C-alpha positions in Angstrom: 118.7 195.7 132.4 121.7 197.1 134.4 122.2 194.5 137.1 122.1 190.8 137.5 122.5 188.9 140.7 123.8 185.3 140.4 124.0 182.3 142.7 127.2 180.2 142.0 127.7 176.8 143.8 130.9 175.3 145.2 132.4 172.4 143.2 134.7 169.5 143.7 137.1 169.6 140.7 139.1 166.5 139.7 136.4 164.5 141.5 138.5 161.5 142.4 140.4 160.2 139.4 139.4 163.0 136.9 142.3 165.4 137.0 141.2 168.6 135.2 138.3 166.7 133.5 135.7 165.8 136.2 133.8 168.2 138.4 130.8 168.0 140.7 128.5 170.7 141.8 127.4 171.0 145.5 124.1 172.1 147.1 126.1 174.2 149.6 128.2 176.3 150.0 127.7 178.9 147.3 128.8 182.5 146.4 126.4 185.3 145.3 127.8 187.6 142.6 126.2 190.9 141.6 127.1 192.1 138.2 126.3 195.7 137.5 127.0 197.9 134.4 128.8 201.2 134.7 129.4 204.1 132.4 133.1 204.4 133.3 134.4 201.7 130.8 136.2 200.1 133.7 136.0 196.8 135.5 135.8 197.1 139.3 135.8 194.2 141.7 134.5 194.3 145.4 134.6 191.5 147.9 131.9 191.3 150.6 132.1 189.1 153.6 134.9 186.5 153.8 137.4 188.5 151.7 140.4 186.5 153.2 142.9 188.6 151.3 141.3 187.9 147.9 143.0 190.3 145.4 140.5 192.8 143.8 142.8 194.1 141.1 141.4 193.1 137.7 144.5 191.1 136.6 144.7 189.1 139.8 141.0 188.5 140.4 139.4 185.6 138.5 136.2 187.5 137.9 138.1 190.7 136.8 140.4 188.7 134.5 137.4 186.8 133.0 135.5 190.0 132.4 138.6 191.4 130.6 138.5 188.4 128.3 134.7 188.8 127.8 135.1 192.3 126.5 138.0 191.3 124.3 136.1 188.4 122.8 132.9 190.3 122.3 134.4 193.7 121.2 132.1 195.4 123.8 133.4 198.5 125.6 131.1 199.1 128.5 132.3 198.7 132.0 131.2 196.6 134.9 131.1 196.5 138.7 131.3 193.0 140.2 130.5 192.4 143.8 131.3 189.0 145.1 129.6 188.0 148.4 131.7 185.0 149.6 129.9 181.9 151.0 132.7 179.5 149.8 135.9 179.6 151.8 138.8 180.4 149.5 142.1 178.5 149.2 140.3 175.2 150.2 139.8 173.4 146.9 136.0 174.2 146.6 136.1 176.1 143.3 135.5 179.6 144.8 137.9 181.2 142.2 135.9 179.4 139.4 132.5 180.4 140.8 133.5 184.1 140.7 134.7 183.8 137.2 131.9 181.9 135.8 129.2 183.8 137.6 130.6 187.0 136.2 130.6 185.9 132.7 127.2 184.4 133.0 125.9 187.7 134.4 127.7 189.8 131.5 126.2 187.4 129.0 122.7 188.3 130.3 123.3 192.1 130.6 124.7 192.4 127.0 122.6 189.8 125.3 125.7 188.3 124.0 124.1 185.0 123.4 127.2 183.0 124.3 126.6 179.1 124.5 127.7 177.1 127.6 131.0 176.1 126.0 131.9 179.7 125.2 131.1 180.9 128.6 133.2 178.1 130.1 136.2 179.0 127.8 136.1 182.6 128.8 135.7 181.9 132.4 138.4 179.3 132.5 140.9 182.0 131.4 140.0 183.8 134.5 141.3 181.0 136.5 144.9 182.0 135.5 144.6 184.7 138.1 144.3 182.0 140.8 146.3 179.0 139.6 148.4 180.2 136.8 146.7 177.9 134.4 143.4 178.1 132.4 141.4 175.0 133.6 137.7 174.4 132.8 136.6 171.7 135.5 135.5 174.1 138.2 133.9 176.7 136.0 132.0 174.0 134.0 130.7 172.3 137.0 129.6 175.5 138.5 127.9 176.7 135.4 126.0 173.5 134.5 125.6 171.7 137.9 125.6 167.9 138.3 128.6 165.8 137.2 130.6 167.5 134.5 133.3 166.0 132.2 135.4 168.0 129.8 135.3 166.0 126.4 137.9 168.5 124.9 139.9 171.5 125.8 140.7 172.8 122.3 138.0 173.7 121.7 136.1 173.4 124.9 133.4 170.7 124.8 131.7 169.8 128.0 129.1 167.1 128.9 126.8 167.3 132.0 125.4 164.1 133.6 122.6 164.4 136.0 123.6 163.0 139.5 121.6 160.9 141.9 121.4 161.7 145.6 125.0 161.7 146.7 125.6 162.7 150.4 129.0 164.3 150.9 130.9 165.3 154.1 133.6 167.9 153.5 136.4 168.8 156.0 137.3 172.2 155.0 140.9 172.9 155.5 142.7 176.0 154.0 145.8 175.1 152.2 149.2 176.5 153.3 150.6 176.4 149.9 148.7 178.5 147.3 148.9 176.0 144.5 150.5 172.5 144.3 149.7 172.1 140.5 153.4 172.5 139.6 154.4 169.5 141.8 152.2 167.1 139.9 154.3 165.0 137.6 153.7 165.3 133.8 154.5 161.6 133.4 152.8 158.4 134.6 153.6 154.8 134.1 151.6 152.7 131.6 150.4 150.5 134.5 149.1 153.5 136.4 147.7 155.2 133.2 145.7 152.0 132.6 144.4 152.0 136.2 143.6 155.7 136.0 141.4 155.0 132.9 139.6 152.3 134.6 139.0 154.4 137.7 137.5 157.2 135.6 135.4 154.9 133.5 134.2 153.2 136.6 133.0 156.6 138.1 131.1 157.6 134.9 129.4 154.3 134.9 128.6 154.5 138.6 127.1 157.9 138.1 125.0 156.8 135.2 123.8 153.8 137.1 123.1 155.9 140.2 124.9 153.5 142.6 126.2 155.4 145.5 128.6 152.7 146.8 130.2 152.4 143.3 130.5 156.2 143.1 132.3 156.3 146.4 134.6 153.4 145.5 135.5 155.0 142.2 136.5 158.4 143.7 138.5 156.7 146.3 141.5 156.0 143.9 143.7 158.3 142.0 147.3 158.1 140.8 147.7 161.8 139.7 146.5 164.4 142.1 145.9 162.7 145.4 149.4 161.4 146.0 150.8 164.9 145.6 148.2 167.1 147.3 147.4 164.7 150.2 151.0 165.2 151.4 150.1 168.8 152.2 147.1 167.8 154.4 148.0 167.0 158.0 146.3 163.7 159.1 145.0 162.9 155.6 146.0 159.3 155.6 144.5 158.8 159.1 141.3 160.4 158.1 140.9 158.4 155.0 141.7 155.0 156.9 139.2 155.9 159.7 136.3 157.0 157.6 136.6 153.9 155.4 136.7 151.8 158.5 133.5 153.5 159.5 131.9 152.3 156.3 132.2 155.4 154.1 132.4 154.5 150.4 135.1 156.9 149.4 137.4 159.7 150.4 139.7 162.0 148.5 141.1 165.5 148.2 138.7 168.1 147.0 140.1 170.0 144.0 143.5 171.6 144.5 143.3 170.9 148.3 143.4 171.0 151.2 139.8 170.1 151.9 138.8 166.4 152.1 135.5 165.1 150.8 133.8 161.8 151.8 130.9 159.9 150.2 128.7 157.8 152.4 125.2 156.9 153.1 123.0 159.7 154.4 122.6 158.1 157.9 126.4 157.9 158.3 127.2 161.6 157.5 127.0 162.7 161.3 129.4 160.0 162.3 131.8 160.6 159.4 131.8 164.4 160.2 132.8 163.7 163.8 135.6 161.4 162.8 137.0 164.0 160.5 136.6 166.9 163.0 138.2 164.9 165.9 141.2 163.9 163.9 141.9 167.4 162.7 141.2 168.9 166.2 143.7 166.4 167.8 146.3 167.4 165.3 145.7 171.0 165.9 144.4 171.7 162.3 142.0 174.4 161.9 139.0 173.1 160.1 135.3 173.4 159.4 133.2 170.3 158.6 130.0 170.5 156.6 127.4 168.1 155.3 126.1 168.7 151.9 125.2 166.8 148.7 125.6 166.9 145.1 123.4 169.2 143.1 122.1 169.2 139.6 121.6 173.0 139.8 124.4 175.2 138.4 124.7 179.0 138.2 121.4 180.7 138.3 120.0 184.1 138.4 118.3 185.2 141.6 116.0 188.1 142.6 118.0 189.4 145.5 120.9 189.2 147.9 
């Protein structure tokens, strides 16, 4: 084999209270990544479609940087051409950088018969995320690779658990962030009271997913003391959107990943109404946005036959 084509889903990292630990794979949108061997002993990255200024230099592209780490880890010396067909809007907190990185490593693992396990693929792909956010983090890449709801049990070494998810309808208001990353603004300290509550929120979410209760899932993602208070400040109209969708009987609302997109969990028959509320508030505030209706997916990265 000289070429592999991979479908890589968008993800909601942090997924409510699970900062850098929880992730949820989505049915849509997704990227398509073609990984092709070359005989130049070089790594080349190409963006097709919505390139949106995504860097293609190896050290500044998550797929390129991840590929570099793959060759270092495996002591392989062959080159690769990586073509990324964007379906996930970048800089919106939907895991597109992680999708590129993990799809690339997944493809290389197949092409070279490297026999890397899931945790090894996640470890290498997470290093690719340094090109985007300055820090290696595994939540997006793990969720994208495995699908479903993913929690990171351990970072050193990487140890990941996937939990199958029930039908979870999700409405996402996609807003590109003005600030590339807000990670550095998140405090490294939290009070004992808030830490206790955060543990409770996270435990409640895991229990809700295991029990398959949509209302409980929504209510558990609705609360967060770590990421949401910081990242929501950079989203125009966020507090108003959250207030209005909850009033409209959505179960939960929070920031998607690193922002600035907003996701809402609600009953399927409420998705259209919730989408209109989000769209109208953003439009009234002059905020460029795109609202999509999707759902959680138990499918992660997968090889496909064509583009």
